[in-house]
C-alpha positions in Angstrom: -14.2 -1.4 -24.3 -15.6 2.2 -24.4 -16.6 3.8 -21.1 -20.1 4.8 -21.9 -21.8 8.1 -20.9 -22.9 8.1 -17.2 -23.4 10.2 -14.2 -20.5 11.4 -12.0 -20.2 11.1 -8.3 -18.7 14.1 -6.5 -15.3 13.5 -5.1 -13.3 15.8 -2.9 -9.6 16.2 -3.6 -6.7 18.0 -1.9 -5.4 20.9 -3.8 -1.6 21.4 -3.9 0.2 24.5 -5.0 -0.5 25.4 -8.6 3.2 25.2 -9.4 3.5 21.7 -7.9 0.3 20.7 -9.7 1.7 21.6 -13.2 5.2 20.3 -12.6 3.9 17.0 -11.5 1.0 16.7 -13.9 -1.4 15.8 -11.1 -4.9 15.5 -12.3 -8.0 15.6 -10.1 -11.0 13.8 -11.4 -14.5 12.6 -10.7 -15.4 9.0 -10.2 -16.4 7.1 -13.3 -19.1 4.7 -12.2 -19.1 2.8 -15.5 -16.9 -0.2 -16.0 -13.4 0.4 -17.2 -11.0 -2.3 -18.6 -10.0 -4.5 -15.7 -6.3 -4.4 -16.9 -6.3 -0.6 -16.4 -7.6 -0.8 -12.8 -5.3 -3.7 -11.9 -2.2 -1.9 -13.5 -2.9 1.3 -11.6 -3.2 -0.6 -8.3 -0.1 -2.6 -8.9 2.0 0.5 -9.9 0.9 2.4 -6.8 1.7 -0.6 -4.5 5.1 -1.0 -6.1 6.0 2.6 -5.5 5.1 2.3 -1.8 7.6 -0.6 -1.5 10.1 0.3 -4.2 13.6 -0.9 -4.0 16.7 1.1 -4.8 18.7 0.9 -8.0 21.9 2.0 -9.7 22.1 2.9 -13.3 23.6 5.1 -16.0 21.5 8.0 -17.2 21.8 10.2 -20.2 19.8 13.4 -19.9 19.2 16.6 -21.8 17.1 19.0 -19.8 16.7 22.3 -18.2 18.9 21.0 -15.3 21.7 20.2 -17.8 21.5 23.5 -19.5 20.4 21.8 -22.7 23.6 19.7 -22.8 23.6 15.9 -22.9 24.9 14.7 -19.5 26.0 11.2 -18.9 25.8 10.3 -15.2 26.2 7.3 -12.9 23.3 7.3 -10.5 22.7 5.5 -7.2 19.4 5.8 -5.4 19.6 6.2 -1.6 16.5 6.8 0.5 14.1 9.1 -1.4 16.8 10.8 -3.5 19.5 10.1 -6.0 23.3 10.5 -5.9 24.6 11.5 -9.4 28.1 11.6 -10.6 28.7 13.4 -13.9 31.1 11.5 -16.2 30.6 13.1 -19.6 29.1 16.2 -21.3 27.9 16.0 -24.9 29.9 12.8 -25.4 33.1 14.2 -24.0 34.6 12.7 -20.7 35.3 15.1 -17.9 38.8 16.5 -17.6 40.8 15.5 -14.6 40.0 18.9 -13.0 36.3 18.6 -13.7 36.3 15.0 -12.3 38.0 16.2 -9.1 35.4 18.9 -8.7 32.6 16.4 -9.2 34.1 14.2 -6.5 34.3 17.1 -4.1 30.7 18.0 -4.8 29.6 14.4 -4.0 31.6 14.4 -0.8 30.1 17.7 0.3 26.6 16.3 -0.3 27.3 13.2 1.8 28.5 15.5 4.6 25.2 17.5 4.4 22.3 15.0 4.5 19.7 17.8 4.9 20.8 19.2 1.5 20.6 15.7 0.0 17.1 15.3 1.3 16.1 18.7 0.0 17.4 17.9 -3.5 15.7 14.5 -3.4 12.3 16.0 -2.6 11.7 16.6 -6.3 12.3 12.9 -7.1 10.0 12.0 -4.2 7.3 14.4 -5.5 7.6 13.0 -9.0 6.9 9.5 -7.8 3.9 10.7 -5.8 2.5 12.6 -8.7 2.9 9.6 -11.0 1.1 7.3 -8.5 -1.8 9.8 -8.3 -2.1 10.1 -12.0 -2.3 6.3 -12.4 -4.9 6.1 -9.7 -7.0 8.6 -11.5 -6.6 7.1 -15.0 -9.4 4.5 -14.6 -11.8 7.1 -13.2 -11.4 10.3 -15.3 -11.3 9.1 -18.9 -13.1 7.1 -21.6 -10.9 4.2 -22.5 -10.7 2.0 -25.6 -8.6 -1.1 -26.3 -6.4 -0.8 -29.4 -4.9 -4.3 -29.4 -1.5 -5.7 -28.7 1.9 -4.2 -29.2 4.5 -6.8 -28.4 3.7 -8.1 -25.0 1.7 -5.1 -24.0 -2.0 -4.3 -24.6 -2.5 -0.7 -25.8 -5.4 1.5 -24.6 -6.4 4.9 -25.8 -7.8 7.4 -23.3 -9.7 10.7 -23.8 -11.4 13.0 -21.4 -15.0 12.1 -20.5 -17.2 14.7 -22.3 -19.6 14.7 -19.3 -16.8 15.5 -16.9 -17.4 19.0 -15.4 -14.1 20.4 -14.0 -14.3 22.5 -10.9 -10.6 23.0 -10.0 -7.4 23.9 -11.9 -6.3 20.3 -11.7 -9.5 19.1 -13.3 -9.2 21.6 -16.1 -5.7 20.4 -17.0 -6.9 16.8 -16.8 -9.8 17.5 -19.1 -7.3 18.7 -21.8 -5.2 15.5 -21.8 -5.5 12.6 -24.2 -3.1 9.8 -25.0 -2.3 6.1 -24.7 -1.3 3.7 -22.0 0.0 0.1 -22.5 -0.2 -2.7 -20.0 1.8 -5.9 -19.8 -0.6 -8.9 -19.3 -1.0 -11.0 -17.2 1.4 -9.2 -14.8 -0.8 -6.0 -15.2 2.2 -3.7 -15.1 2.7 -0.3 -16.9 4.7 -0.5 -20.1 4.2 3.0 -21.5 2.2 6.1 -20.7 2.0 9.1 -23.0 -0.3 12.1 -23.1 -0.7 15.4 -24.9 -2.4 18.6 -24.0 -5.0 18.9 -26.8 -5.9 22.6 -26.4 -4.6 25.5 -24.3 -5.8 25.7 -20.7 -6.0 29.2 -19.2 -6.9 30.4 -15.7 -8.3 33.9 -15.0 -8.4 34.7 -18.7 -4.7 33.9 -18.9 -3.7 36.4 -16.2 -3.3 33.7 -13.4 -1.8 31.1 -15.6 -1.8 29.2 -18.8 -0.7 25.7 -20.0 0.1 25.7 -23.7 -1.3 23.3 -26.3 0.9 20.5 -27.5 2.7 19.9 -24.2 3.4 16.2 -23.9 5.1 13.6 -21.8 6.0 10.0 -22.2 7.5 7.3 -20.0 8.5 3.7 -20.5 8.9 1.1 -17.8 10.4 -2.4 -17.9 11.0 -5.3 -15.6 14.4 -5.3 -13.9 14.4 -8.3 -11.5 11.5 -10.4 -10.4 8.6 -8.2 -9.7 10.8 -5.0 -9.7 10.1 -2.6 -12.5 11.9 0.7 -13.3 11.3 3.7 -15.6 13.6 3.2 -18.5 13.0 6.4 -20.4 11.1 9.6 -19.8 10.3 12.6 -22.1 8.6 15.8 -20.8 8.0 18.9 -23.0 5.6 21.4 -21.3 5.1 25.1 -21.7 3.2 27.6 -19.6 3.3 30.3 -16.9 1.7 31.0 -13.6 0.8 34.4 -12.1 2.5 36.1 -15.1 5.9 35.5 -13.6 6.8 31.9 -12.9 7.5 29.8 -16.0 6.0 26.3 -16.1 8.2 25.3 -19.0 9.9 22.0 -18.6 12.1 20.2 -21.1 13.6 16.8 -20.4 14.8 13.7 -22.2 16.2 10.9 -20.1 17.3 7.4 -20.9 18.5 4.9 -18.3 20.7 1.9 -19.0 22.6 -0.7 -17.0 19.9 -0.7 -14.4 20.6 -3.0 -11.4 18.9 -3.4 -8.0 20.6 -2.5 -4.8 20.0 -3.3 -1.1 17.2 -1.4 0.7 19.5 -0.5 3.6 22.1 1.5 1.6 23.4 4.5 3.5 24.4 7.8 1.9 28.2 7.2 2.4 27.8 3.7 1.0 26.0 5.1 -2.0 28.7 7.6 -2.6 31.3 4.8 -2.3 29.7 3.1 -5.3 30.2 6.2 -7.3 33.6 7.4 -6.2 36.8 5.8 -7.5 
C-alpha cells in the first residue's frame, strides 16, 4: 500500500544534542495522516514495548569497529542493568595470551568495583536502544511505504521520504534523506530487519556547522530467542560526517551475535562478572 499525498499536522519534538542525534540516527518527523500498513504500526508499537520491558541476555559477539581499532574482536558478553560486561577472548581469530587474559580479568574486576564507571560506559548502549525505539515510532509517520511481498517468514516494505514533508530541524533534514526497507514477521508483528541509506549529502550552515555524507548506511537484524523475547542478531553501521568542523561523526561497526541466551532480570554486577570470569 502506498501512503498517498496528504497534509501534515505540526508536531513538536525535543531536540537532543547534534552529536547524539547523528550517532543515534534519531529522526524527527511530522504526522502522516494517511493510512500506513497496519503491520508497520503494530510492529513499531511492539518493538517499543519490548524495549521497555526487555530482559537480559548473554551471548558471544564478534565485532569490527572503531572501538576495536579495526580489529576483529571476539567477546563473551553479559548484560546487566542498562549496560554490558564484555570479556575479550580473541583478536583477529587469535586467542589471548595468558598475560593478555590476566589483564582482561583485572579490567573486569576493576569495573565491578566501580559501578559508576560501568553505568557511564553503559550509557551508550542505553542511548542506542532509546534511539532505535524513537526511529521505529517515527517510521509509520514520516515515510511513504509500499509492500514488496514476503521474504521467508517476513513481509518486506520499502520506505522513502514523503515528498510533501517540509523539514524544519536538523533531525528532520537527516530523516528526509533516508530510504530503505523494513521487514516484519507476521502475525507476531515483530521487526525482522531494518536497513536504510542516506541518499544524498545533508549539510548544515552551508557545511560549516555540519555535514552527513551520502551513502552512509545501517542495517540490523533481529530474531526470536525465547518465547516473546527477541534480540538483535547482527548490526552494521557505516556513517560519515562532521559537526562544527571539528568533531567527526564517522562511525564504522560490524557486529554479529551468536549463542544468545536469556538471563534473569535480577542479575547483579558481581554475578554478571562471575559468568565471565573463570
